[in-house]
C-alpha positions in Angstrom: 2.2 -7.2 -9.0 4.6 -7.7 -6.2 4.9 -11.3 -7.4 6.0 -10.8 -10.9 9.1 -9.4 -9.3 9.4 -13.3 -7.4 9.0 -15.2 -10.3 11.1 -13.0 -12.3 13.9 -13.8 -10.0 13.6 -16.9 -10.2 13.8 -17.3 -13.9 16.7 -15.5 -13.8 18.6 -17.4 -11.0 17.9 -20.5 -13.4 19.2 -19.0 -16.2 22.4 -18.2 -14.7 22.7 -21.5 -12.8 22.6 -22.9 -16.9 25.1 -19.8 -17.6 27.6 -20.9 -14.8 27.0 -24.8 -15.6 27.7 -24.9 -19.7 30.2 -21.8 -18.8 32.4 -24.3 -16.8 31.8 -27.3 -18.7 32.7 -26.0 -22.2 35.6 -24.1 -20.6 36.8 -27.3 -19.0 35.9 -29.5 -22.2 38.3 -26.5 -24.5 41.0 -26.8 -22.0 41.4 -30.3 -21.8 41.4 -30.4 -25.5 43.9 -27.4 -25.4 41.5 -25.1 -27.8 43.3 -21.5 -29.4 40.7 -19.6 -27.9 42.0 -16.4 -29.9 42.0 -18.2 -33.1 38.4 -19.4 -32.8 37.0 -15.8 -31.9 38.6 -14.2 -35.1 40.2 -17.0 -36.9 37.3 -15.8 -40.1 35.4 -13.5 -41.0 32.6 -15.5 -39.3 34.3 -15.9 -36.2 35.1 -11.4 -36.2 31.8 -11.2 -36.8 30.0 -13.4 -33.8 33.4 -11.7 -31.4 32.2 -8.4 -32.4 29.0 -8.4 -32.2 29.2 -10.4 -28.7 31.5 -7.7 -28.0 29.0 -5.2 -28.5 26.4 -6.5 -26.5 28.7 -7.0 -23.9 29.8 -3.1 -23.9 25.5 -2.5 -23.9 25.2 -5.1 -20.9 28.0 -3.3 -18.8 26.6 -0.1 -19.3 23.5 -0.8 -18.5 23.9 -2.8 -15.6 26.0 0.2 -14.2 23.5 2.8 -14.8 21.0 0.2 -13.1 22.8 -0.1 -10.4 23.5 3.4 -9.4 19.4 3.9 -10.3 18.4 1.0 -7.5 21.3 1.6 -5.1 22.7 -2.1 -6.2 26.0 -1.9 -4.4 29.6 -3.9 -5.3 28.4 -4.2 -9.0 32.3 -4.6 -9.7 31.8 -7.9 -8.3 29.8 -9.3 -11.4 32.2 -8.0 -13.7 35.3 -9.5 -11.9 33.3 -12.7 -11.9 32.3 -12.5 -15.4 36.3 -13.2 -16.1 36.1 -16.1 -14.2 33.0 -17.7 -15.0 30.9 -16.1 -17.9 28.7 -13.2 -18.9 26.0 -15.9 -19.1 25.9 -16.6 -15.3 27.0 -13.0 -14.3 24.3 -11.0 -16.3 21.2 -13.1 -15.1 22.4 -13.3 -12.0 22.7 -8.7 -11.6 18.9 -9.4 -13.1 17.4 -11.8 -10.2 19.0 -9.4 -7.8 17.7 -6.1 -9.5 14.5 -7.8 -9.4 14.8 -8.6 -5.6 15.4 -4.6 -5.3 12.8 -4.0 -7.3 10.6 -5.2 -4.9 12.4 -4.2 -2.2 11.9 -0.3 -3.5 8.2 -1.3 -4.4 7.5 -2.4 -0.8 9.4 0.9 0.3 12.2 -1.2 2.0 9.6 -3.0 4.2 7.7 -6.6 3.9 4.5 -7.8 3.7 2.7 -10.5 5.2 -0.6 -11.9 4.1 -3.3 -13.6 7.0 -7.0 -14.6 6.9 -9.4 -13.6 10.0 -13.0 -14.3 9.6 -13.0 -14.7 5.9 -11.4 -11.2 5.6 -8.1 -11.0 3.6 -5.2 -8.8 5.7 -2.0 -7.6 4.2 0.0 -6.1 6.5 3.2 -4.1 5.2 5.9 -3.5 8.3 8.7 -1.0 8.4 11.8 -2.7 8.5 12.3 -1.1 11.7 9.9 -2.0 14.1 10.3 -0.6 18.0 7.1 -1.3 20.9 5.7 2.5 20.2 5.7 1.8 16.3 2.0 3.7 15.4 -0.3 1.3 13.5 -3.2 2.1 10.6 -5.9 0.0 9.9 -7.4 0.7 6.0 -10.8 -0.5 4.7 -11.2 -2.0 0.9 -7.6 -3.7 1.6 -7.5 -4.9 -2.1 -7.0 -0.9 -2.9 -4.2 -0.3 -0.8 -0.8 -1.4 -2.1 -1.4 -3.4 -5.6 -2.3 -2.4 -8.5 -3.2 -6.2 -9.5 -5.4 -6.7 -6.9 -7.3 -2.9 -7.2 -10.6 -3.3 -9.4 -9.3 0.1 -10.4 -6.3 -0.7 -11.3 -5.0 2.2 -9.2 -4.0 2.2 -5.7 -4.0 4.6 -2.6 -0.1 5.1 -3.4 0.4 4.0 0.5 4.0 2.5 -0.3 5.0 5.2 -2.6 3.7 7.7 0.5 5.7 6.1 2.7 9.2 5.7 0.6 9.4 9.4 -1.1 6.4 11.2 1.2 6.7 10.6 4.9 8.5 12.4 7.6 9.6 10.2 10.3 9.1 6.6 11.5 6.7 5.0 9.4 4.0 3.2 10.7 2.3 -1.0 10.1 -0.1 -0.6 7.7 -3.1 -3.1 7.9 -5.2 -3.5 4.6 -8.3 -5.1 5.2 -10.2 -6.6 2.4 -14.1 -6.7 2.2 -16.0 -9.7 3.1 -17.0 -9.0 -0.5 -18.1 -6.3 -3.0 -22.0 -7.1 -2.7 -21.9 -7.0 1.1 -19.4 -4.1 1.1 -22.3 -0.6 1.7 -23.4 -3.2 4.6 -20.5 -4.3 6.4 -18.9 -0.6 6.3 -22.5 1.2 7.5 -22.4 2.8 11.1 -24.7 -0.4 12.2 -26.4 1.4 15.7 -27.5 4.7 13.5 -28.5 2.2 10.0 -30.9 0.1 12.5 -32.7 2.9 13.7 -32.7 4.9 10.5 -32.9 2.6 7.1 -35.1 4.0 4.6 -33.7 7.0 5.7 -29.8 5.8 5.2 -30.5 3.6 2.1 -32.8 6.6 -0.1 -29.9 7.3 -2.1 -28.1 4.0 -2.5 -29.3 2.8 -6.4 -31.1 -0.9 -6.0 -28.3 -3.0 -7.5 -26.4 -2.4 -4.1 -28.7 -3.9 -1.8 -29.3 -6.7 -3.3 -27.8 -8.8 -0.3 -30.0 -6.7 1.9 -29.7 -3.7 3.7 -29.6 -5.1 7.1 -25.8 -3.5 8.7 -23.1 -5.8 10.2 -20.9 -2.6 11.3 -20.6 -3.6 14.6 -18.8 -7.2 13.9 -16.4 -5.5 11.1 -15.6 -2.9 13.9 -14.8 -6.0 16.2 -13.2 -7.9 13.9 -10.6 -4.8 13.8 -10.5 -4.0 17.5 -10.4 -7.5 18.9 -8.7 -9.6 16.7 -7.0 -7.6 13.9 -5.1 -5.1 15.7 -4.6 -7.0 18.6 -2.6 -10.2 16.5 -0.9 -7.5 14.9 0.4 -6.1 17.8 1.3 -9.4 19.2 3.0 -10.7 16.4 5.4 -7.8 16.2 5.9 -6.5 19.5 3.7 -3.4 19.6 2.6 -2.0 22.8 -0.8 -1.3 22.6 -1.6 2.5 22.5 -4.7 4.0 21.1 -3.3 7.4 20.4 -0.7 5.7 17.9 -3.6 3.7 16.6 -5.8 5.0 13.4 -8.0 3.5 11.4 -8.4 5.1 7.6 -10.9 4.8 4.7 -12.5 6.3 1.8 -16.6 6.7 1.0 -18.3 4.6 3.1 -14.8 4.0 4.6 -15.1 7.2 5.8 -18.6 6.7 7.5 -16.8 3.4 9.3 -13.3 4.9 10.4 -15.6 7.7 12.0 -17.7 4.6 13.7 -15.1 2.5 14.4 -13.6 4.9 16.6 -16.9 5.5 18.5 -17.3 2.3 19.1 -13.6 1.5 20.1 -11.9 5.1 21.3 -10.0 2.1 23.4 -8.2 1.2 20.6 -8.7 4.0 17.6 -7.5 7.2 18.5 -7.7 9.0 14.7 -10.1 8.4 12.1 -8.8 9.1 8.9 -11.9 9.8 6.2 -11.6 10.6 2.6 -14.5 11.8 0.7 -16.9 10.8 3.2 -19.8 9.2 2.3 -22.3 11.7 4.0 -25.1 11.0 1.8 -25.5 7.7 3.4 -28.0 9.4 5.7 -27.5 13.0 4.6 -28.4 15.6 7.7 -29.5 12.5 9.8 -25.9 10.4 9.8 -24.1 13.8 10.4 -25.9 14.1 13.4 -25.8 11.3 14.9 -22.2 10.1 13.9 -20.8 13.1 15.1 -22.4 12.7 18.0 -21.1 9.1 18.8 -17.6 10.8 18.6 -15.5 10.6 21.7 -14.3 13.9 23.2 -11.6 15.9 21.5 -8.3 16.3 23.2 -7.3 12.7 22.5 -8.8 11.6 19.8 -8.4 13.3 16.2 -10.5 13.3 12.9 -9.3 14.4 9.3 -12.4 14.4 7.0 -12.5 15.8 3.6 -13.9 15.6 0.2 -14.0 16.6 -3.6 -15.7 18.4 -6.1 -16.4 16.1 -8.9 -18.4 12.8 -9.6 -19.7 11.8 -6.8 -17.9 14.2 -4.4 -19.8 16.9 -6.2 -22.8 15.9 -3.7 -20.7 16.2 -0.2 -19.5 19.6 0.2 -23.0 20.6 2.3 -22.8 17.7 4.5 -18.8 18.3 5.2 -19.8 21.6 5.7 -21.9 20.6 8.6 -20.0 18.1 9.7 -17.3 20.1 10.0 -19.4 22.7 12.3 -21.4 20.0 14.6 -16.8 18.5 14.9 -16.3 22.4 16.3 -19.2 22.5 18.3 -18.3 19.4 20.2 -14.9 20.9 20.9 -12.5 19.7 18.0 -10.1 22.4 16.9 -8.0 22.6 13.9 -5.2 21.7 13.1 -4.4 20.0 16.1 -7.6 17.6 16.3 -9.4 18.1 13.3 -8.4 18.8 9.6 -11.6 19.3 7.2 -10.7 20.1 3.8 -12.8 20.3 0.4 -10.4 19.8 -3.0 -11.5 21.3 -6.0 -12.1 19.0 -9.4 -11.1 16.0 -7.4 -13.2 13.2 -7.3 -14.0 10.1 -5.9 -11.2 7.7 -6.8 -8.3 5.5 -5.4 -6.0 8.3 -7.5 -7.3 11.5 -6.2 -7.2 10.1 -2.6 -3.5 9.0 -3.3 -2.4 12.6 -3.7 -3.7 13.4 -0.1 -2.5 10.5 1.6 1.2 11.5 2.8 -0.4 14.7 4.2 -3.3 12.7 5.9 -0.4 10.3 7.4 2.2 13.2 8.2 -0.2 15.1 10.3 -1.3 12.1 12.3 1.7 11.3 13.1 2.7 15.0 13.6 5.6 14.8 11.5 5.5 18.1 10.2 3.8 20.9 10.4 1.0 21.7 8.4 1.0 24.5 5.8 
């Protein structure tokens, strides 16, 4: 979806160049032949039809340009009109449309920029804000293909991350890292807490449909955690000049990604200070997963947890285990709302669209950007 703006802008630039060349060449020929422009425009009824037709189209074009420039915050639109008098609307209008596409892309990217990398066969999308400081927070998100671009997402919907960053975030935005999974077939294995699964494989997989176990049931979650903590996060810190600080580094995910976020913080508490988990998939191991995963977590105070659940679709099975997890977290000393947030969202299900409605709340809580109400 991002590429379409780049492609369109290039097409418009090409059309603008063509319009500029034809305008200068034909005008030069008309001048050398001492053509009578006024008579050519209005010499016959056919000329009147064509000229007035172009005039009406021109008024519509000018109106559109003014409205779009105001809507998108495009400055100095009057320069296009000035250039039209010197060159031609055939040049300035497609030129305006080219810069409009660039502006639309800028808005979609929430004023930041996107880079793509690859680590150990994992595509990694990194969104960075316009202003970066050594203390800029870092957010790592699993299932990266569902985070930014509808064209990449397997459901056609995203987490609305860029919308949240552009419209709902309070304070300075973080660098956001979207880590794509190795493959859809191995997703559960990669996002499962390995040390727990290895001791309780049958228990963890008992409620998982067989179609998700076609590649095996052994976990390689530790390898994935190492990829995040030892490769991707340090690379981003170095590339963007960020001072390593677990207190300003968070890991986020939904469903199995929720379990992995907690596990990543448990295994690498030196790297991740906050785990943000939407629709945490506690039924992967049920009571055993709750007990053992919460038991692995670091002590509260400098580490924090956001975990939630909906009540429909797959999420309808979560509330009992969510409540169990919240009780266990409180017993560990996690206190709401400073160290811990746990919410049950009625009529909310297991889908990126549902998670997008609480992304901004979670980000603002993590960044302590506004009081939680």
